[in-house]
C-alpha positions in Angstrom: 44.9 94.5 97.6 44.0 93.0 100.9 45.3 95.2 103.8 47.5 93.8 106.5 45.7 92.1 109.4 48.2 93.5 111.9 50.5 96.4 111.8 52.6 96.4 115.0 55.4 94.2 116.3 54.7 94.1 120.0 54.0 90.4 120.0 54.1 87.4 117.7 51.8 88.3 114.8 51.1 87.4 111.2 50.5 89.8 108.4 48.7 88.5 105.3 47.6 90.1 102.0 48.3 90.2 98.3 50.7 92.0 96.0 49.1 94.8 94.0 51.8 95.4 91.4 54.8 93.3 90.2 58.0 94.3 91.8 61.0 93.1 93.7 59.6 91.2 96.7 61.1 93.5 99.3 59.7 96.6 97.6 56.3 94.9 97.0 55.9 93.9 100.6 57.0 97.3 101.9 54.4 98.9 99.7 51.8 96.4 100.9 52.5 96.8 104.6 53.8 99.4 107.0 57.2 97.7 107.2 60.3 99.3 105.8 62.3 97.5 103.1 65.1 97.0 105.5 62.8 95.2 108.0 61.4 93.1 105.2 64.9 92.1 104.2 65.8 91.0 107.7 62.6 89.0 108.0 63.3 87.3 104.6 66.8 86.4 106.0 65.1 84.9 109.0 62.8 82.8 106.9 59.7 84.6 108.2 58.1 85.5 104.8 56.3 83.3 102.3 54.8 84.1 98.9 52.1 81.8 97.5 53.0 79.4 100.3 56.7 79.2 99.5 59.4 80.6 101.8 61.0 83.7 100.2 64.8 83.1 99.9 65.9 86.5 98.5 64.7 90.1 98.7 65.5 90.4 95.0 63.0 87.7 94.0 60.2 88.9 91.7 56.7 89.2 93.2 53.9 89.0 90.7 50.7 91.0 91.0 48.0 89.0 92.8 50.5 86.9 94.7 49.5 86.2 98.3 52.0 86.8 101.1 52.3 85.8 104.7 54.7 87.6 107.1 55.4 86.2 110.6 56.5 88.9 113.0 58.2 87.3 116.0 58.0 89.0 119.3 61.1 91.2 120.1 63.9 89.0 121.5 65.0 91.9 123.7 63.2 94.4 125.8 63.1 98.0 124.7 66.5 99.7 125.3 66.5 102.4 127.9 68.6 105.6 127.9 71.8 105.4 130.0 74.2 108.2 130.8 77.3 106.5 129.4 80.1 108.6 128.0 80.7 108.3 124.2 83.2 109.9 121.9 81.3 111.7 119.2 83.3 112.3 116.0 80.5 114.0 114.0 76.8 114.8 114.6 74.0 116.6 112.9 70.2 116.3 112.8 70.4 113.3 110.4 73.1 111.1 111.8 75.9 110.6 114.3 79.4 109.1 114.0 80.9 107.7 117.2 84.3 106.2 118.1 83.3 103.0 120.0 85.8 101.7 122.6 86.7 98.0 122.7 84.5 96.1 125.2 81.3 98.0 124.4 78.5 96.0 122.8 76.6 97.9 120.0 73.0 96.9 120.9 71.2 95.0 123.7 71.2 91.2 123.2 71.2 88.1 125.3 73.7 88.6 128.1 74.1 92.3 127.4 70.8 93.9 128.4 72.2 97.3 129.0 75.5 99.3 129.0 75.5 99.2 125.2 76.1 101.9 122.6 72.4 102.0 121.9 71.7 102.8 125.6 74.3 105.6 125.5 72.9 107.0 122.2 69.3 107.0 123.5 70.5 109.3 126.3 72.8 111.4 124.2 70.3 111.8 121.3 67.3 112.1 123.6 65.6 109.2 121.8 65.9 110.8 118.4 67.1 107.7 116.5 65.8 105.9 113.4 63.1 103.4 114.3 64.0 101.0 111.5 66.2 98.8 113.8 63.3 98.2 116.2 63.2 98.8 119.9 66.4 97.0 120.6 68.5 98.4 117.7 67.2 102.0 117.0 69.4 103.8 114.4 71.8 100.9 114.0 72.9 100.6 110.3 75.9 98.5 110.8 77.9 96.9 113.7 81.4 96.2 114.8 82.2 93.5 117.3 82.2 94.1 121.1 86.0 93.8 121.2 86.7 95.8 118.1 87.2 99.5 118.5 86.6 102.3 116.1 84.1 104.3 114.0 80.4 103.6 113.6 77.7 105.7 111.9 74.2 105.7 113.4 71.0 107.1 111.8 68.8 109.5 113.6 66.0 109.4 110.9 64.5 106.7 108.8 65.5 108.5 105.6 69.1 108.7 106.7 68.9 105.0 107.7 67.7 104.0 104.3 70.3 106.1 102.5 73.2 104.7 104.6 71.9 101.2 104.3 71.9 101.6 100.5 75.5 102.6 100.5 76.4 99.5 102.6 74.5 97.3 100.2 76.1 98.7 97.0 79.6 98.6 98.6 80.2 102.4 98.2 80.8 102.9 101.9 84.5 103.4 102.6 85.7 101.2 105.5 89.3 100.7 106.5 90.6 98.7 109.6 94.0 98.6 111.2 94.9 95.1 112.6 97.8 93.2 114.0 97.9 89.7 112.6 100.1 86.8 113.4 103.1 86.2 111.1 104.1 88.2 108.0 101.7 87.9 105.0 103.5 86.9 101.8 103.0 88.6 99.5 102.7 91.6 101.8 99.5 92.7 100.2 96.6 91.0 98.5 92.9 90.2 98.4 90.8 87.6 100.1 87.7 86.8 98.0 85.9 84.0 99.8 82.2 83.4 100.7 81.4 83.5 104.4 78.6 81.7 106.3 77.9 79.8 109.5 80.3 77.1 110.3 78.9 73.6 110.1 81.0 72.6 113.1 80.0 75.5 115.3 77.0 77.6 114.5 78.3 80.4 116.7 81.2 80.9 114.4 81.6 82.1 110.8 83.6 80.2 108.2 84.9 80.4 104.7 82.7 78.3 102.3 83.3 76.7 99.0 83.0 79.1 96.0 80.2 77.0 94.6 78.3 76.9 97.9 74.7 78.1 97.8 75.1 79.2 101.4 76.7 82.2 102.8 77.5 85.6 101.3 80.1 87.0 98.9 82.9 88.7 100.8 86.0 90.6 99.7 88.8 92.0 101.9 91.9 93.8 100.6 94.9 93.8 102.9 98.3 95.6 102.9 101.2 95.3 105.3 102.1 98.6 106.9 104.8 97.4 109.3 106.6 94.1 110.0 106.8 93.4 113.7 108.2 90.5 115.8 106.2 87.4 114.8 103.3 89.6 113.7 102.5 92.6 111.4 100.5 95.8 111.4 98.2 95.6 108.4 95.4 97.7 106.8 92.3 96.0 105.7 89.8 97.6 103.3 86.4 96.0 103.0 84.3 95.8 99.8 81.6 94.0 101.8 80.6 94.0 105.4 80.0 90.5 106.6 79.9 89.2 110.2 83.5 88.7 111.4 84.8 89.3 107.9 88.3 90.6 108.6 88.8 88.0 111.4 87.7 85.0 109.3 89.4 86.1 106.1 92.8 86.6 107.7 92.5 83.4 109.7 91.8 81.6 106.4 95.1 82.6 104.9 97.1 81.7 108.1 97.3 85.2 109.6 94.7 85.3 112.3 94.4 88.5 114.4 96.5 88.6 117.5 94.3 88.2 120.6 91.3 86.8 118.7 89.7 84.3 121.1 87.6 82.6 118.5 89.5 82.4 115.2 93.1 83.0 116.3 95.9 81.3 118.1 98.6 83.6 119.5 102.1 82.7 118.4 104.0 81.2 121.3 106.7 83.9 121.4 104.1 86.6 121.8 102.1 85.1 124.7 104.3 86.7 127.4 103.9 90.1 125.8 100.1 89.8 125.6 100.1 88.6 129.3 102.2 91.5 130.4 100.0 94.0 128.5 96.8 92.3 129.7 95.8 92.4 126.0 92.6 90.3 125.9 90.9 91.2 122.6 91.3 90.8 118.9 93.7 93.5 117.6 91.3 95.2 115.3 90.3 98.9 114.9 87.9 100.5 112.5 90.2 103.4 111.6 88.4 105.1 108.7 84.9 105.6 107.6 83.6 107.5 104.5 80.2 107.9 102.9 77.9 110.3 101.1 75.7 112.2 103.5 72.1 110.8 102.8 70.5 114.3 103.2 73.1 116.8 101.8 74.9 114.7 99.2 78.3 115.8 100.5 81.1 113.2 100.8 82.2 112.8 104.5 85.3 111.0 105.7 86.4 110.3 109.2 89.5 108.8 110.9 90.2 107.5 114.3 93.6 107.2 116.0 94.7 103.7 116.9 93.8 103.0 120.5 96.4 102.9 123.3 96.2 99.1 123.9 97.0 98.4 120.2 99.7 101.0 120.2 101.4 99.4 123.2 101.1 96.0 121.4 102.7 97.5 118.3 105.5 99.2 120.3 106.3 96.0 122.2 106.4 93.7 119.2 108.4 96.3 117.2 111.4 96.2 119.4 113.3 93.6 117.4 112.8 95.6 114.2 114.3 98.8 115.4 
């Protein structure tokens, strides 16, 4: 097996070599380089890896012994995140991982337009830099994300082993995730399942969209919803996720005509509710990650956490529930 030509990701580089033993391409490339399987998967998704001259489309593809590979490592798009003394609500913490309750308005990791003031900056200070390196310098420890204007629970890995274990649970859909949301109108029937592929919108690449079932693009996505309370022109619902796609709850609910109240991208606030949102100064999608459960990657114990609905959403529910009392 030819060794990698380069082993760091501080600038744009290319790693080349050959596969020693037949295996799934993500495993084979992780074995042949110093990259983690999660990093290999992300590079495949970005079209940065080729096998025998062909761009690899899936981490599950079979790599044959003797196959040559080329991996393009782009330079980091963001500078290294720096520790910042930003208050965070810690729900649970041990030497392997930390569960935090993120407020609405906080970005998870540095990106264009949000170079600091993020959850990562806060965690680097709180954890004194002891976070998994799998996410790279801009996203250390980040196993999953919730949107800037979504509040609620998030688990972050302190070690690479914990990161791999948690990522596996996200991949096999064994992670428990439940959201509370306020959607427009009253779903009928009051509970159900949205099973629809999600991918980038052809009209606006910054947005996600439901794709045709036979589409080769996008990813399988399943959201189960249940109405908890009928409100005035809206409803409090619970959404349980089988998968965790970008903007999944927001796009799935919009696709069935019940977009989230306050969603600036996928929603349109019912006219009767606009004065209420203005009076409350409610300027985000009404979505809260209320429950999170998983098997601890080090101890094997099942952990489950819950988060109270935040004050702004509680006020919205109280105001829109007046006509139903």
